[in-house]
KOLFI-166888 format. One record per residue (C-alpha): residue number from 1; x, y, z; residue in one letter. Coordinates in nm, 2 decimals. Layout:
+-----+--------+--------+--------+--------+
| num |      X |      Y |      Z | residu |
+-----+--------+--------+--------+--------+
| NUM |      X |      Y |      Z |      A |
...
+-----+--------+--------+--------+--------+
//
This chain:
+-----+--------+--------+--------+--------+
| num |      X |      Y |      Z | residu |
+-----+--------+--------+--------+--------+
|   1 |   5.99 |   7.45 |  12.47 |      M |
|   2 |   6.19 |   7.39 |  12.16 |      A |
|   3 |   6.19 |   7.66 |  11.91 |      R |
|   4 |   5.98 |   7.58 |  11.60 |      A |
|   5 |   6.19 |   7.52 |  11.29 |      T |
|   6 |   6.13 |   7.77 |  11.01 |      T |
|   7 |   6.03 |   7.59 |  10.69 |      P |
|   8 |   6.28 |   7.59 |  10.41 |      A |
|   9 |   6.24 |   7.84 |  10.13 |      V |
|  10 |   6.27 |   7.72 |   9.77 |      E |
|  11 |   6.44 |   7.96 |   9.52 |      L |
|  12 |   6.40 |   7.91 |   9.15 |      E |
|  13 |   6.75 |   7.97 |   9.00 |      V |
|  14 |   6.81 |   7.92 |   8.63 |      G |
|  15 |   6.55 |   7.65 |   8.60 |      G |
|  16 |   6.66 |   7.47 |   8.91 |      R |
|  17 |   6.50 |   7.46 |   9.26 |      T |
|  18 |   6.74 |   7.54 |   9.54 |      V |
|  19 |   6.63 |   7.49 |   9.90 |      R |
|  20 |   6.75 |   7.73 |  10.16 |      I |
|  21 |   6.71 |   7.56 |  10.50 |      T |
|  22 |   6.69 |   7.76 |  10.82 |      S |
|  23 |   6.63 |   8.08 |  10.61 |      P |
|  24 |   6.59 |   8.30 |  10.91 |      D |
|  25 |   6.92 |   8.20 |  11.07 |      R |
|  26 |   7.11 |   8.53 |  11.14 |      V |
|  27 |   7.44 |   8.52 |  10.97 |      V |
|  28 |   7.55 |   8.88 |  11.05 |      F |
|  29 |   7.40 |   8.99 |  11.38 |      P |
|  30 |   7.52 |   9.35 |  11.36 |      E |
|  31 |   7.33 |   9.40 |  11.04 |      R |
|  32 |   7.04 |   9.15 |  11.10 |      G |
|  33 |   7.13 |   8.97 |  10.78 |      V |
|  34 |   6.99 |   8.62 |  10.75 |      T |
|  35 |   7.10 |   8.32 |  10.54 |      K |
|  36 |   6.81 |   8.39 |  10.30 |      L |
|  37 |   6.92 |   8.75 |  10.27 |      D |
|  38 |   7.27 |   8.63 |  10.17 |      V |
|  39 |   7.12 |   8.39 |   9.91 |      A |
|  40 |   6.90 |   8.67 |   9.77 |      R |
|  41 |   7.20 |   8.90 |   9.76 |      Y |
|  42 |   7.39 |   8.64 |   9.55 |      M |
|  43 |   7.10 |   8.63 |   9.30 |      L |
|  44 |   7.09 |   9.01 |   9.28 |      A |
|  45 |   7.45 |   9.02 |   9.17 |      V |
|  46 |   7.43 |   8.68 |   8.99 |      G |
|  47 |   7.58 |   8.78 |   8.66 |      A |
|  48 |   7.88 |   8.94 |   8.84 |      G |
|  49 |   7.96 |   8.65 |   9.08 |      I |
|  50 |   7.91 |   8.39 |   8.82 |      L |
|  51 |   8.14 |   8.58 |   8.58 |      G |
|  52 |   8.41 |   8.56 |   8.86 |      A |
|  53 |   8.36 |   8.19 |   8.92 |      L |
|  54 |   8.25 |   8.04 |   8.59 |      D |
|  55 |   8.45 |   7.72 |   8.51 |      R |
|  56 |   8.70 |   7.79 |   8.79 |      R |
|  57 |   8.78 |   7.53 |   9.06 |      P |
|  58 |   8.66 |   7.70 |   9.38 |      T |
|  59 |   8.73 |   7.66 |   9.75 |      T |
|  60 |   8.43 |   7.74 |   9.96 |      L |
|  61 |   8.47 |   7.94 |  10.28 |      E |
|  62 |   8.19 |   7.82 |  10.50 |      R |
|  63 |   8.05 |   7.97 |  10.82 |      W |
|  64 |   7.76 |   7.73 |  10.91 |      P |
|  65 |   7.66 |   7.91 |  11.23 |      K |
|  66 |   7.71 |   8.26 |  11.09 |      G |
|  67 |   7.97 |   8.53 |  11.17 |      V |
|  68 |   8.00 |   8.53 |  11.55 |      V |
|  69 |   8.19 |   8.79 |  11.76 |      E |
|  70 |   8.55 |   8.67 |  11.79 |      G |
|  71 |   8.49 |   8.41 |  11.52 |      G |
|  72 |   8.79 |   8.25 |  11.35 |      R |
|  73 |   8.87 |   8.02 |  11.07 |      L |
|  74 |   8.99 |   7.66 |  11.13 |      S |
|  75 |   9.35 |   7.60 |  11.04 |      T |
|  76 |   9.57 |   7.29 |  10.98 |      R |
|  77 |   9.69 |   7.32 |  11.33 |      A |
|  78 |   9.35 |   7.40 |  11.50 |      D |
|  79 |   9.03 |   7.27 |  11.35 |      A |
|  80 |   8.81 |   7.42 |  11.62 |      T |
|  81 |   8.73 |   7.74 |  11.44 |      G |
|  82 |   8.38 |   7.88 |  11.36 |      D |
|  83 |   8.44 |   7.87 |  10.98 |      G |
|  84 |   8.64 |   7.65 |  10.75 |      F |
|  85 |   8.77 |   7.61 |  10.40 |      F |
|  86 |   8.60 |   7.33 |  10.19 |      Q |
|  87 |   8.85 |   7.22 |   9.92 |      K |
|  88 |   8.67 |   6.90 |   9.82 |      R |
|  89 |   8.33 |   6.85 |   9.68 |      L |
|  90 |   8.09 |   6.83 |   9.98 |      P |
|  91 |   7.92 |   6.50 |  10.04 |      V |
|  92 |   7.56 |   6.49 |   9.91 |      G |
|  93 |   7.61 |   6.76 |   9.64 |      A |
|  94 |   7.35 |   6.75 |   9.36 |      P |
|  95 |   7.46 |   6.58 |   9.04 |      D |
|  96 |   7.44 |   6.92 |   8.86 |      W |
|  97 |   7.72 |   7.06 |   9.07 |      V |
|  98 |   8.02 |   7.03 |   8.83 |      T |
|  99 |   8.38 |   6.97 |   8.95 |      T |
| 100 |   8.73 |   7.01 |   8.83 |      A |
| 101 |   9.04 |   6.82 |   8.95 |      E |
| 102 |   9.32 |   7.03 |   9.10 |      V |
| 103 |   9.66 |   6.93 |   9.22 |      T |
| 104 |   9.79 |   7.06 |   9.55 |      F |
| 105 |  10.16 |   7.14 |   9.62 |      P |
| 106 |  10.19 |   6.81 |   9.80 |      S |
| 107 |  10.10 |   6.63 |   9.47 |      G |
| 108 |   9.77 |   6.51 |   9.60 |      R |
| 109 |   9.46 |   6.58 |   9.39 |      T |
| 110 |   9.10 |   6.67 |   9.47 |      A |
| 111 |   8.77 |   6.74 |   9.29 |      L |
| 112 |   8.67 |   7.09 |   9.38 |      E |
| 113 |   8.34 |   7.26 |   9.31 |      V |
| 114 |   8.36 |   7.43 |   8.97 |      C |
| 115 |   8.05 |   7.66 |   8.92 |      P |
| 116 |   7.90 |   7.68 |   8.58 |      T |
| 117 |   7.56 |   7.82 |   8.68 |      E |
| 118 |   7.41 |   8.04 |   8.94 |      L |
| 119 |   7.22 |   7.76 |   9.11 |      A |
| 120 |   7.56 |   7.63 |   9.23 |      V |
| 121 |   7.63 |   7.95 |   9.41 |      V |
| 122 |   7.29 |   7.94 |   9.58 |      A |
| 123 |   7.34 |   7.58 |   9.68 |      W |
| 124 |   7.68 |   7.67 |   9.84 |      A |
| 125 |   7.52 |   7.96 |  10.03 |      V |
| 126 |   7.28 |   7.71 |  10.18 |      N |
| 127 |   7.58 |   7.52 |  10.32 |      L |
| 128 |   7.70 |   7.84 |  10.49 |      G |
| 129 |   7.93 |   7.96 |  10.22 |      T |
| 130 |   8.00 |   8.33 |  10.23 |      L |
| 131 |   8.33 |   8.37 |  10.04 |      T |
| 132 |   8.42 |   8.19 |   9.72 |      F |
| 133 |   8.79 |   8.14 |   9.65 |      H |
| 134 |   8.83 |   8.05 |   9.28 |      P |
| 135 |   9.17 |   7.94 |   9.15 |      W |
| 136 |   9.33 |   8.16 |   8.88 |      P |
| 137 |   9.27 |   7.88 |   8.62 |      V |
| 138 |   8.98 |   7.73 |   8.44 |      T |
| 139 |   8.87 |   7.36 |   8.42 |      S |
| 140 |   9.01 |   7.35 |   8.07 |      A |
| 141 |   9.37 |   7.38 |   8.20 |      D |
| 142 |   9.39 |   7.37 |   8.58 |      P |
| 143 |   9.77 |   7.39 |   8.57 |      D |
| 144 |   9.81 |   7.71 |   8.37 |      R |
| 145 |   9.69 |   8.04 |   8.52 |      P |
| 146 |   9.48 |   8.26 |   8.30 |      D |
| 147 |   9.48 |   8.55 |   8.55 |      Q |
| 148 |   9.76 |   8.73 |   8.73 |      L |
| 149 |   9.64 |   8.84 |   9.06 |      R |
| 150 |   9.81 |   9.12 |   9.25 |      I |
| 151 |   9.72 |   9.15 |   9.62 |      D |
| 152 |   9.80 |   9.49 |   9.78 |      L |
| 153 |   9.79 |   9.41 |  10.15 |      D |
| 154 |   9.80 |   9.70 |  10.40 |      P |
| 155 |  10.03 |   9.64 |  10.70 |      Q |
| 156 |   9.97 |   9.79 |  11.05 |      P |
| 157 |   9.99 |  10.16 |  11.02 |      G |
| 158 |   9.85 |  10.16 |  10.67 |      T |
| 159 |   9.50 |  10.13 |  10.53 |      D |
| 160 |   9.30 |  10.11 |  10.21 |      F |
| 161 |   9.39 |  10.47 |  10.11 |      D |
| 162 |   9.75 |  10.37 |  10.10 |      H |
| 163 |   9.68 |  10.06 |   9.89 |      A |
| 164 |   9.48 |  10.28 |   9.65 |      A |
| 165 |   9.77 |  10.52 |   9.60 |      R |
| 166 |  10.00 |  10.22 |   9.53 |      V |
| 167 |   9.74 |  10.08 |   9.29 |      A |
| 168 |   9.77 |  10.39 |   9.07 |      G |
| 169 |  10.15 |  10.33 |   9.04 |      H |
| 170 |  10.08 |   9.96 |   8.98 |      L |
| 171 |   9.86 |  10.05 |   8.69 |      R |
| 172 |  10.14 |  10.25 |   8.54 |      E |
| 173 |  10.39 |   9.97 |   8.58 |      V |
| 174 |  10.14 |   9.72 |   8.41 |      L |
| 175 |  10.08 |   9.96 |   8.12 |      A |
| 176 |  10.46 |  10.01 |   8.08 |      G |
| 177 |  10.49 |   9.63 |   8.03 |      H |
| 178 |  10.19 |   9.60 |   7.79 |      G |
| 179 |   9.93 |   9.48 |   8.05 |      L |
| 180 |   9.60 |   9.60 |   8.18 |      E |
| 181 |   9.44 |   9.52 |   8.52 |      G |
| 182 |   9.10 |   9.54 |   8.68 |      W |
| 183 |   9.08 |   9.66 |   9.04 |      P |
| 184 |   8.85 |   9.55 |   9.32 |      K |
| 185 |   8.83 |   9.59 |   9.69 |      T |
| 186 |   8.92 |   9.28 |   9.89 |      S |
| 187 |   8.62 |   9.33 |  10.11 |      G |
| 188 |   8.85 |   9.40 |  10.39 |      G |
| 189 |   9.13 |   9.66 |  10.41 |      R |
| 190 |   9.31 |   9.56 |  10.09 |      G |
| 191 |   9.29 |   9.60 |   9.72 |      L |
| 192 |   9.32 |   9.34 |   9.44 |      H |
| 193 |   9.42 |   9.39 |   9.07 |      V |
| 194 |   9.35 |   9.11 |   8.83 |      F |
| 195 |   9.52 |   9.08 |   8.49 |      V |
| 196 |   9.39 |   8.84 |   8.22 |      P |
| 197 |   9.69 |   8.65 |   8.08 |      I |
| 198 |   9.74 |   8.39 |   7.81 |      E |
| 199 |   9.73 |   8.04 |   7.98 |      P |
| 200 |  10.08 |   7.95 |   7.86 |      R |
| 201 |  10.28 |   7.98 |   8.19 |      W |
| 202 |  10.30 |   7.77 |   8.50 |      T |
| 203 |  10.22 |   7.88 |   8.86 |      F |
| 204 |  10.59 |   7.91 |   8.92 |      V |
| 205 |  10.63 |   8.15 |   8.63 |      E |
| 206 |  10.32 |   8.36 |   8.72 |      A |
| 207 |  10.45 |   8.39 |   9.08 |      R |
| 208 |  10.79 |   8.50 |   8.95 |      R |
| 209 |  10.62 |   8.76 |   8.73 |      A |
| 210 |  10.43 |   8.89 |   9.04 |      T |
| 211 |  10.75 |   8.91 |   9.24 |      I |
| 212 |  10.91 |   9.12 |   8.95 |      A |
| 213 |  10.60 |   9.35 |   8.96 |      L |
| 214 |  10.63 |   9.39 |   9.34 |      G |
| 215 |  11.00 |   9.47 |   9.32 |      R |
| 216 |  10.95 |   9.73 |   9.05 |      E |
| 217 |  10.69 |   9.90 |   9.28 |      L |
| 218 |  10.93 |   9.87 |   9.57 |      E |
| 219 |  11.20 |  10.05 |   9.37 |      R |
| 220 |  10.96 |  10.33 |   9.28 |      R |
| 221 |  10.80 |  10.36 |   9.63 |      L |
| 222 |  11.06 |  10.23 |   9.88 |      P |
| 223 |  10.89 |  10.39 |  10.17 |      D |
| 224 |  10.54 |  10.27 |  10.07 |      E |
| 225 |  10.58 |   9.92 |   9.93 |      V |
| 226 |  10.75 |   9.60 |  10.04 |      T |
| 227 |  10.78 |   9.24 |   9.91 |      T |
| 228 |  10.93 |   9.12 |  10.24 |      A |
| 229 |  10.77 |   8.79 |  10.34 |      W |
| 230 |  10.85 |   8.82 |  10.70 |      W |
| 231 |  10.62 |   9.06 |  10.89 |      K |
| 232 |  10.90 |   9.19 |  11.11 |      E |
| 233 |  11.07 |   9.34 |  10.80 |      E |
| 234 |  10.76 |   9.50 |  10.63 |      R |
| 235 |  10.72 |   9.81 |  10.84 |      G |
| 236 |  10.43 |  10.05 |  10.77 |      Q |
| 237 |  10.41 |   9.97 |  10.40 |      R |
| 238 |  10.18 |   9.80 |  10.15 |      I |
| 239 |  10.29 |   9.43 |  10.11 |      F |
| 240 |  10.27 |   9.29 |   9.76 |      V |
| 241 |  10.17 |   8.94 |   9.85 |      D |
| 242 |  10.33 |   8.75 |   9.57 |      Y |
| 243 |  10.25 |   8.41 |   9.72 |      N |
| 244 |   9.89 |   8.46 |   9.63 |      Q |
| 245 |  10.00 |   8.34 |   9.29 |      M |
| 246 |  10.14 |   8.02 |   9.43 |      A |
| 247 |   9.95 |   7.70 |   9.35 |      R |
| 248 |   9.65 |   7.65 |   9.58 |      D |
| 249 |   9.66 |   8.00 |   9.72 |      R |
| 250 |   9.34 |   8.18 |   9.63 |      T |
| 251 |   9.18 |   8.53 |   9.66 |      I |
| 252 |   8.82 |   8.60 |   9.74 |      A |
| 253 |   8.62 |   8.65 |   9.43 |      S |
| 254 |   8.44 |   8.96 |   9.32 |      A |
| 255 |   8.10 |   8.99 |   9.50 |      Y |
| 256 |   8.20 |   8.74 |   9.76 |      S |
| 257 |   8.08 |   8.83 |  10.11 |      V |
| 258 |   8.35 |   8.86 |  10.37 |      R |
| 259 |   8.32 |   8.74 |  10.73 |      A |
| 260 |   8.32 |   9.09 |  10.88 |      T |
| 261 |   8.06 |   9.23 |  11.12 |      P |
| 262 |   7.93 |   9.47 |  10.85 |      R |
| 263 |   7.89 |   9.20 |  10.58 |      A |
| 264 |   8.12 |   9.38 |  10.34 |      Q |
| 265 |   8.17 |   9.24 |   9.99 |      V |
| 266 |   8.45 |   9.24 |   9.74 |      S |
| 267 |   8.36 |   9.51 |   9.50 |      A |
| 268 |   8.49 |   9.55 |   9.14 |      P |
| 269 |   8.58 |   9.91 |   9.07 |      L |
| 270 |   8.66 |  10.14 |   8.78 |      T |
| 271 |   9.01 |  10.30 |   8.80 |      W |
| 272 |   8.85 |  10.64 |   8.86 |      D |
| 273 |   8.68 |  10.50 |   9.17 |      E |
| 274 |   8.99 |  10.36 |   9.33 |      V |
| 275 |   9.11 |  10.68 |   9.50 |      P |
| 276 |   8.77 |  10.79 |   9.62 |      V |
| 277 |   8.59 |  10.49 |   9.76 |      V |
| 278 |   8.62 |  10.30 |  10.09 |      H |
| 279 |   8.56 |   9.92 |  10.15 |      P |
| 280 |   8.28 |   9.99 |  10.39 |      A |
| 281 |   8.08 |  10.15 |  10.10 |      D |
| 282 |   8.01 |   9.80 |   9.97 |      F |
| 283 |   7.81 |   9.54 |  10.16 |      D |
| 284 |   7.53 |   9.29 |  10.13 |      V |
| 285 |   7.27 |   9.56 |  10.17 |      L |
| 286 |   7.42 |   9.83 |   9.94 |      T |
| 287 |   7.57 |   9.62 |   9.66 |      M |
| 288 |   7.25 |   9.51 |   9.49 |      P |
| 289 |   7.14 |   9.87 |   9.42 |      A |
| 290 |   7.49 |   9.95 |   9.29 |      R |
| 291 |   7.49 |   9.65 |   9.06 |      F |
| 292 |   7.15 |   9.74 |   8.93 |      A |
| 293 |   7.26 |  10.09 |   8.86 |      S |
| 294 |   7.62 |  10.06 |   8.72 |      V |
| 295 |   7.64 |   9.69 |   8.64 |      G |
| 296 |   7.97 |   9.50 |   8.68 |      D |
| 297 |   8.28 |   9.71 |   8.63 |      P |
| 298 |   8.48 |   9.39 |   8.61 |      G |
| 299 |   8.27 |   9.22 |   8.35 |      A |
| 300 |   8.53 |   9.26 |   8.07 |      R |
| 301 |   8.78 |   9.07 |   8.28 |      L |
| 302 |   8.58 |   8.75 |   8.23 |      A |
| 303 |   8.47 |   8.82 |   7.88 |      A |
| 304 |   8.60 |   8.58 |   7.61 |      D |
| 305 |   8.65 |   8.88 |   7.38 |      S |
| 306 |   8.89 |   9.06 |   7.62 |      T |
| 307 |   9.26 |   9.04 |   7.51 |      P |
| 308 |   9.48 |   8.82 |   7.72 |      R |
| 309 |   9.82 |   8.95 |   7.78 |      F |
| 310 |  10.17 |   8.80 |   7.77 |      S |
| 311 |  10.38 |   8.75 |   8.08 |      L |
| 312 |  10.70 |   8.77 |   7.88 |      E |
| 313 |  10.78 |   9.14 |   7.96 |      P |
| 314 |  10.74 |   9.07 |   8.33 |      L |
| 315 |  10.95 |   8.76 |   8.31 |      L |
| 316 |  11.22 |   8.96 |   8.13 |      E |
| 317 |  11.20 |   9.21 |   8.42 |      L |
| 318 |  11.25 |   8.91 |   8.65 |      A |
| 319 |  11.56 |   8.80 |   8.45 |      D |
| 320 |  11.71 |   9.15 |   8.48 |      R |
| 321 |  11.64 |   9.14 |   8.86 |      D |
| 322 |  11.84 |   8.82 |   8.88 |      E |
| 323 |  12.13 |   8.91 |   8.65 |      T |
| 324 |  12.17 |   9.28 |   8.71 |      D |
| 325 |  12.06 |   9.31 |   9.07 |      R |
| 326 |  12.14 |   8.96 |   9.20 |      A |
| 327 |  11.78 |   8.92 |   9.33 |      L |
| 328 |  11.67 |   8.56 |   9.35 |      G |
| 329 |  11.35 |   8.39 |   9.46 |      D |
| 330 |  11.16 |   8.47 |   9.77 |      L |
| 331 |  11.01 |   8.23 |  10.04 |      P |
| 332 |  10.71 |   8.01 |   9.96 |      Y |
| 333 |  10.42 |   7.96 |  10.21 |      P |
| 334 |  10.51 |   7.73 |  10.51 |      P |
| 335 |  10.29 |   7.44 |  10.39 |      E |
| 336 |  10.48 |   7.41 |  10.06 |      Y |
| 337 |  10.75 |   7.16 |   9.99 |      P |
| 338 |  11.10 |   7.32 |   9.95 |      K |
| 339 |  11.11 |   7.47 |   9.60 |      M |
| 340 |  11.41 |   7.49 |   9.37 |      P |
| 341 |  11.61 |   7.81 |   9.42 |      G |
| 342 |  11.40 |   7.91 |   9.73 |      E |
| 343 |  11.59 |   8.09 |  10.01 |      P |
| 344 |  11.57 |   7.96 |  10.37 |      K |
| 345 |  11.24 |   7.98 |  10.54 |      R |
| 346 |  11.38 |   8.12 |  10.86 |      V |
| 347 |  11.25 |   8.43 |  11.03 |      Q |
| 348 |  11.54 |   8.68 |  11.00 |      P |
| 349 |  11.55 |   8.75 |  11.37 |      S |
| 350 |  11.60 |   8.37 |  11.43 |      R |
| 351 |  11.85 |   8.31 |  11.15 |      D |
| 352 |  12.17 |   8.24 |  11.34 |      T |
| 353 |  12.37 |   8.23 |  11.01 |      D |
| 354 |  12.26 |   8.58 |  10.90 |      R |
| 355 |  12.53 |   8.85 |  10.92 |      P |
| 356 |  12.46 |   9.09 |  11.20 |      R |
+-----+--------+--------+--------+--------+
//
């Protein structure tokens, strides 16, 4: 006998009715978290996630059947994964789902979802969206980043505690160049720091500033930090993933749910919390109570009244790296067209021209 279909649940969100179909579908078996639970979680942290997404073109990471054991994301080379990235407006979207046009590295363009109200978040959850990946731009100027995003990525042999230690030094480097950042957990093992910047620079310039930051950290902590693009060269260090500032490379938003068995979420932190918390402290079940108690530690990041900083000091640091230390550009992601001044994209161990 076929299993009876559970009726859809209608949620009232900001004056709109959003239908959650198959509300009892289990999305996270280990926690017993259903699709309706995820939708209600998003509403509980609504001001926080909307602050992170508001007016930003956003890629949707969709897991329509939930997070299964051994689940994986589809890639360009293999589209048979359990989850996938939705970069274009889904067919059948309501007319109140706004969009923004973005340009990919190839030169092609697309209309991406651009949330302006919480109902859009709930609608996306009904499509199986767990993680929202907003661009570091707004719809007002999709070619000029208004956030510098620094991704501290633990490599094998390191963990969140190592990233947290590096984050303290990153804060000092930022302050020394007249900038202030807001930290958050990635929802996995890593840590992110976002800096509000004036939208005056290109993606190329913002990426160059991030490389300069990473190299300064590398000089201060050579045994703990690396900017090496090739994994074989990174060792047991924290990788400053500078390519997360390249065009069309995005980072999970604050309050997004990650496709982990424990349904962990990306949690904004105060700087005092960075050395003492652990990513597993924050998940779909625990975050609503935290949000109700302490609010959003990252709220000022999205506030119009928050100062936006200049990239000029970091770009001057990049100039000194090039002139005084003969340090040039670093490799772009593999799907990128060859960029001016970029070194060879050849794994060092396979580079037959490299001195031995």
